[in-house]
N, C-alpha and C positions, 0 to 999 in steps of 0.2 A: 653640389649638390648646396644650395648653401650653409651656412650656421641658422640664422633663423629658418629654415628647408627643413635641417637637424633633427630639431628643439619641434615643434611644428608635429613631425614623423613622428617623436618619438615619443608627447604627448598625448601625441592620437594611438595608437601603441598601447600606452599605459591604461591608457581608457577602456578602449578594448578588452586588453585582461581585464581591470579590474570587473568590467560589466559580466565574462565570463564570468568570474572568481564569484558573484555574488547568484549569478546562476548556477552556477555547478552546489552553490552553499545550499537551492530548493532542494534539488534532490530531481531534476526536472520528469524522470520514472517512473517517481516515484506519482510525484503529482501528474503526469499524466493519468494512472489507471486510479485513483484518486476522482479525478474530476469524471474519468470516465464510468466509476460506477453513483454515479450522483447524477451522473447526465441519465443512466437503466434506471436507476430508482425512480426517477422521475418522470421516465415514460411509462412503466411498467404501471407503475402508481395510480398511472390516469389513463390509463390502455392506448398508452400511444400519441396522446394529443392533452400534451402539460401546453402553458401560458409559456410559450417561447420568450419572452420580452423579462417573466420573474424568473426564468429555469437561467439564462444569458446570468442570473448578475446573479443568484445560488450559485456558479461557478465562478463567479469574481471573487466574488466571497468567501468562498472555501479556499484559492487556488492562494488566498492572501498566507490564510489560517494552514494551508496544511505549508505554506512556505515559512512559514514562522516556526513551526513544530520540529521543519526537520533544521533549521540553523541552531536552534536550539538547542537539538536533538546533538550535532557537532558541537554546539558549544562544551558540553556536557564532558563529551563524550575524545574530547582533541587530545588531551593527552594517550590515553590507551589506543588512539585512532594509527598515533603516531608508528604505534610499535607492531602493525602489520600493512602488512605489504601492499590488498586491494585498498587504503585506505590510508598509504603516509601521504600521498601526496593531494589528498583536499585542503583548502585555501589556508587551514588554520592551522595545524600540525605542520604546514608547509613552510607557515609564517607569512603564505602572500596577502591572509587578513590580518587582522588583532579581532582580540576578543572582544575588546569594550564594541569597535563597530558590528560584530557578529549584534550583541547583545542589544546595542539599538534598532538594528535593521528587524531581530525578531520581536522588540517586543512592540514597532511598530509597525509593521505588521498583523503582528495578532490584533494590539486594537481596530486599525484600519479594515480587514479583514468581519473581526464580532458588527464588527458598528455598522459596516456592510450589509450581512445579510440580514440586522435587526431590522436595519432605516429600507432598506429595498425588500429586503422576502416575506419575515417572519419573526418573529419574537422564538419561537419553538425550532426555527434553525439555525439562527443564533448560538443557543443553550446548545446546542445537538453539538454543533460547531467547538466550542468550546469547550464541551464536556471532553471530543475530541481529544484534541488539543493539550488537556489535562490527564488523560491518559496517560496519552503516547509519552508528552515531555514529564510529568511530575512522577506515571508507574512506571513503565514498562525500560525508562531511560537509565533511570538509579537502580532496578531490580536485573537491572541485567550484569555488571560484576556481584551477585550474589547471590544466587535462583535458575534452572530453568523455569522454573514458572513465569523468566517473561514470554516466554511465544504465546503461550495463553493467554497475556493480558494482551503479548502488542497482536495479538490476531482478534480480539475484542473492538482498540480503535482504530486496524486494518479494514472492518466491517463496519465501524459507527458511517461511516459515508455516505452506505445505503437509508441510515435516519434522517440526513440531512438533507437530500434528497426527497424521501420522501417527505416533512416532513414541510418542504416549501413547499410543492407540488398541490398542501392543504389538506387531500387528501386523511381518510382516521386511517391507522393503523391494523391490516388484518393478514389472516393467514400467507399470504402473499409476499409482505416485506419482511416475517419473520419467513421465511425461506431463504428471502433474498439475503438477508442477514444471516443466516448459517450457511449458505452454499463460500458467500465469501466471506464468513469466519472456517469454514473446514479445510477452506483450497488455500490458507496460512502453511497449514503443515504439511504438507507432502514436499511443496512447496521451497519450507525456509529446514527445514529434515535435512532437504539435498543443500541447500546452501551450507547449514553447519554442517555438514559431511564433511564439504570441497574442501571450505576454509577452518577444519578445527583446529589446527596447529599453529594457526595464528589464532584465532580465538581465545586458545588457552597462553599462546604465550600475552595478550594482549590481560589475561586475566577474565575471560565474557565467561561466564557460568550458562553455558551452552550445553543441550540434554548430550551432542555429540562429545563435550570435556568432561563434561558427568560424568555417562559413559560412554569410554571410547574406546570398546567393541559395535558401535552402533546403532545396537539391536534392538536399544529404547526410542532410540531414534525413528528406524524403518519403521516399528511395530507402530510409530505414534501413521508414520504418515499412511500404511495400511488402512488404522483402524479409520482415522479422517475422511482418505478416497472410498472406504469401504462404508460409510453414512453418509455421505454427499450424493448415491446414487438416489436413494428416495428422497432426502430433499429437495431434490432439483428435479421429481417426480408436479412437486405441486403445483406449475402449471394448467397441468390436466387436471386437475379438482376440478379447476373453476373455466376450465377452456375444451370439454369434452370430445369434442368435434375435435382435438389437432391430435389426433394422431401420431401425425408424423412427427411431432416435436417429443412424446413418449420414446422412440426412434433415434432417433438423435442424441436426443440426453442420455440415454442408457449406454451407443455408440460411447459418448465423449467420458460417458463415467467410469464401460469400463475402461478403453485405452487407457485413464489416469488411474487403475484400481491397480491394474495388468505396469504396469509400467509402478507404478508399486508395490508391488510382489515380488520382481524382477530386480530390484533392491534389497529388501528382504531377504531374499535368498541367495543373493551378491554385492554384500554389501562391499565396494572400491567406490571406485571415482567416475567412473566411466556410468555406472551403473545411477551414482547419483545425478550425473547430467545428463540423465537420460529423462532422467524424472524431473527434472528443473523444466530440461524442453518442456515436456507433456506437459507441465503445470501452465511455461505460459500457450500455450496450446489452449487448452483444457477450459480456464474462464474467460476470457474475451469470446472467444465460440459460445459457451456455452451462453451468455446474453445475450451474443447477439441475437442464440438463436429464440429466445426467452422474451426482447423488443421484438419480434418480427411472429410471433405465437396469434395477438390481436388481428394481423395484416393477412395471413393466408387461413 
């Protein structure tokens, strides 16, 4: 291979690597969950018949805002991330990206995302998107080294995409919106308590005041997981109140909810990494399954 060909291949590899780092900076798995939540909320708000053109713009604007929030979160936590095995290889702590370029990316995607929502969707969606960014970046992230209350605050940010989707649909807030918000909010507690237990030593080393660090026994974390999973059951039945004929929905929501609660109870009974991973896997089944059933309810 000639010298010029080698140089070209090297540049191509470098560009691909940097693109991968920028994508990693946006936390694609979290971004996907955010987009699914926005889409489900818009579908539920319009009884399964949203304006797909507006929804597409809402998803794109939300993606930009979510990318900014994730980038800024990693910029703020870059030194602590370097102290944890699970995050040490991220682009910033590993040195593959520099803080300045991440700040530029975070600012640019935030401005672009809010502007896109305001101009192509509506002002309400843009304002909720901005509020979500503020709660996640300015409240939740700085709170993590100081108080275990970071989880309840972070769960608010995690549930606010429901309001973005609802605002984008143009529908008025109602009981279904409140229930969907609470479902996403409550779901996060068992999910994050399982993660907090699995990585408790790494969080402790990095100075993160997760509940499993404040209470190393894990009992408080397990209690929160069980209480949230219990509260999810009645909240998840709300669609049956507005569509009484969907008795099958109640059955499916009950089965999913009891399964999630059972895994939380197992975690409480035997607090160890195995039961925490069981609860974590259950959380990853519960939410998408319940949302899918919720979306399907008007059609069946």
